[in-house]
N, C-alpha and C positions, 0 to 999 in steps of 0.2 A: 180274304186271304190272310193266314197268320203272318205276323212280323217275324223276321229271323233274328235270333238272339245268340250271340256268341259269348261264352263264359271262358275267360282266359286263366291259363297257368293253374289248373287244378292239379297240382303235382301228385297229391295223395288219392285222387279219384274219390272225392267224398262230397262235393258240393251238392249233388242231387240227392244225398242221403241225410244231410244235416237240417233239412228244412222241408216244408210242405209246399211243393210246386203246384199243387192242384189248383191253386187260386188263379194261375196264369197260364197253365199248360195248354188250355184250349185256344189261346189267343196268340201263343208264340211258338215258334219252331226252335227248339234249343239244341245248340251244338256246343259240346264242352271240349276244350283243347287242354290236354293233360300235359303237353310238352311246351316249353317256352318257344315262342314263335321266332325270336331272334331280333335282328335289326329292323329299322323303319321300313326298308323295302319289303321285307318278308311279312311284316305285320300288315302293310298296306295290301299286299297280294292275297293274304289269307282272309282279310276281313271285307273284301268287296261284296256288296250285296246284303250286308247286315245292317239292319236299322237300330238294333240294340246291342251294345257291347257292355260286358261287365268285367272290370279289371280288378285283380286282387292286389290292392295297395299299388305300389310302384314297380311291381315286377315287369310289366310292359308299359312303356312310356307313350304318351300321346302328345308329342310336340305339334307345332303348327303344321309341319310338312305332312304328318300322318293325318291329322284332322281334315286338312284341305283336300287330301286324296281319297277320302272316303265320302262320296257324294250322297250315299243312302243313310248315313249315320244320322239318327235322330235323337237318341238317348244314350248318354255315357254314364255308367255307374262305377263308382269307386267304393270298395269297402273301406269303412272309416270316413271321417269328415274332413280329411286333409290329404292332398295328393299333389306333391310338388312336380310330379312327372306329367300332369295334365296341363296343357296351355288353356286355361279357362277363357282367356280373351279371344283366342282362335276359335274356340267353341261357341262363344257368344256370336262372334261375327258371322258364323255359319249356321246359326240357329240351332245348335245342338244343345239340348238340356243336359246338364251335368248334375248328378245327385250322389249323395253319400248315404252312409248307413251308421247306426249306432255300433257300439262295441261293448265288450265285457271286461270288467276288472283291469289289472295291470300285469299282464302275464310277462311283459318284458322284464319286470323286476326279478322274477324267478330265474330267468335265463341269466341276467347279470350276476346274480349270487351264485348260480350254479357254475359259471365260468371261473369265478373267484375260488370256488371249492376245488374245481378240477386242477387249476394252476397250483394250489397249495397242497392238497391232499390226495390228488392223482387217483380219484375214484374210478374214472373210465379207464385209465391206463392200467390200473391193477386188476380191474374186472377182465379186461381183454387178456392179460397175462395168465390169469387163472383158467380162462376158457381154452386157452391153447396148451395148457399143461405145466405151467410154472408151479414150483412147489409151494412157494409162499411169497411174502412181500418183499419188494426190493427198493422201495422209496421211503423217504421220511420227509415230512413237510411241516410248516408252521401252522398253528392254529390261528384262526381268524380273531379270536379273543385278544384284546389288547392292541390290535392294529389300528391304524388310522385310515378311515375311507374319505376320500375326497370326492365330492359329487359336483359335477359340472352341470349345473342345471337343477333347480330344486322346485320343479313343478309337481304334477301329479305323480309322475313316474319316479322322479327323483326323491319325493318325500316318502313314497311307499318303500323305495329301496333303502332309505335312511332308517326307517323303522325296522326293517328286516336286519339290517347291519347292527342296530343297537341291541336287538335280541340275541345277537351273537357276541355281544360284549365289545363291540367296536366303537371307537371314537369317530364321530362323524363331523366333517367340516365341509363347507360349500362356498362356491362362487358361481355367479353368472353375471352377465352385463346388466341384468335388471334386478338382481337380487339385493335386498337390504338386510341390514343386521336384525331388523324386527321380524321380517319374513323367515329368516334362518332360524331365529330363536323359536318361532312358532312350530317349526318342523323338527326342533330338537337338535339343530346343528350349529356348530360354530360358523360365524361369518369371517372369512379371511379374504385377502387379496388374491388375484389370479396367481401371481408368482408364489405366494405362500401355500396355495392349494397344491401346486406341483412340487414345491420343495418338501412339504411336510408329510404328504400322503404316502401310505404303503400301497394303496390301491386308488387309482383315479377311474371313476366310472362316469360315462357320458350319458346325460339325459337331456339334452337341448334339441330343438327342431333345426333341421337343415335350412339355412337361408343364406342370402348373399353375405350377411354379417357373420354367420358362423362358419361358412365354408373355409377350411384350412385354419380353423381357430387353433388347433393343436398341431404345431409345427415343430421344426428342429429346436427351435428356442425353448418351447415349453418342455419337450422330451429331455432336453439337456438339463433342465432344472430337476428332474426326478432323481430319486435315489436309485443307485444300481440294483437295489433289492426290491425296487417297486415294480408294479404291474399296471398296464392300462387295459381297461375294459371298454368296449364300444358295442352297445346294442341299439344306438341311435341311427345313424346314417354314416356311411363309409367316408364321404367327402369332408366330413367335419375334421377329420385327421389327415394331415399330409402324408399320403401313403408312402411316398419315396422316403420321407424323413423317418417314418416308423420302421420301415425295412432297414434302413441304415443303423438305426438305434438298436434294433434286435440283432442284427448280425454282428454289431460291435460290442454287444453285451452291455450297452449303456443303460438298459433297463433289464429287469429280470425276465420279463415276458409280457405277453398280451393275450387277452381273451376277446375273440372278435366274432360277432354275429352278423356284421354287416360290412359291405365292401364297396369299392368304387364302381366295380363292374360285377353285376350279378345276373346269372349264376357266376360264381367265381371260376375263372378259366383254369382248366386242368393243369396247365404249366405255370400257374402262379407261384412266386417265390414263398408266400406264406404256407403253401401245402408242403414245403420241404423243411420248415423250421421246427425244431424240437421244443423251442420256447414259446410256441404259439398254440393256443387251443382254438379250434374253428368250429362254428356251427353255422348251418346254411340259413341264415335269417329266420330263426325259430321265434323271435321275440313276440310276435302276435299270433303265432300258430298254436292255438289251443282249441279244444273241442268247444268249450263254452264261447269263445270268441267267434269261431266259425259259424256256430248256431245263430249268434246275434247278427253277425255280418250278412248271412244269406237269408235270414228272416226279413231284414231290412231291404235286401235286394229285391225280394219278391214284393214287398210294399211299394218299392220305388216303381217297379214295372207296372204294378197294378194301378197306382196312382196315375202314371203317365198314360196308360191306356184308357183311363176314365177321364182324362182331361184335368186332372187335379194332382200334378206332381208335388211330391213331398221331398223335404230335405235338399231343396235345390241349391246348388253351389255357384250357379252362374245366373 
């Protein structure tokens, strides 16, 4: 009998089209969920009887209460090789194999720069106006050239973003808890203290991993150090920024605006204050959502399933 496999959060209805499922389709009965299942109780109810579950990043969480309530679960796959929403200890205790996949490039960097351009040059806004009949331009904004970009986290994504910023003629500075002056210099960035990062930057862009150490790292104090003309960009994870403090800073015009691709609760609630703010540009967690990345993700998912079925699991995370 074929194993039942649930693929979650395929919002764009593409996962069966971006990879060759013939390698496993005779051994698994695949059900694709295109809508977000919701909270833990709904996830538990929907996934009863499934031996394999494929999660798209952290869109649907698998804390202990969910894993323990799915007695048939044997293989849990996440796209990518890191997923903070999966309780790997609970999975190990229940004998659930957790596997990851490879990924492609650094698509998040493009979203970060795109948010910067929208906040300054209003490309999407002016496009919308022309489509509804506006005569011509109504906004004026600053060029990125000559501005200072402060990068919070100068790893793979932060370094890629630094290179793009330098191509725009921006000055790049950086700080993180593990960054050294030597590593910053290698990436072509100036090394500054945390306070100076927030004081000197025209843009702050966040490229660190969410952890207990980074949760709430950007709060009221840090936002208070920023110039009133400066912008905050977050394409990493919502909880790195104290949401209440950011809302207060935006409402009080303490900073010029924010470009946000990630949020504390996703999907973003329809009544969330961010949706009503003119000085905020919002995107629905597009950072990793590229055609090339999806092809890499789901080719990896198929390899993970095939390896598990053959008794030789690959990219095991637990």
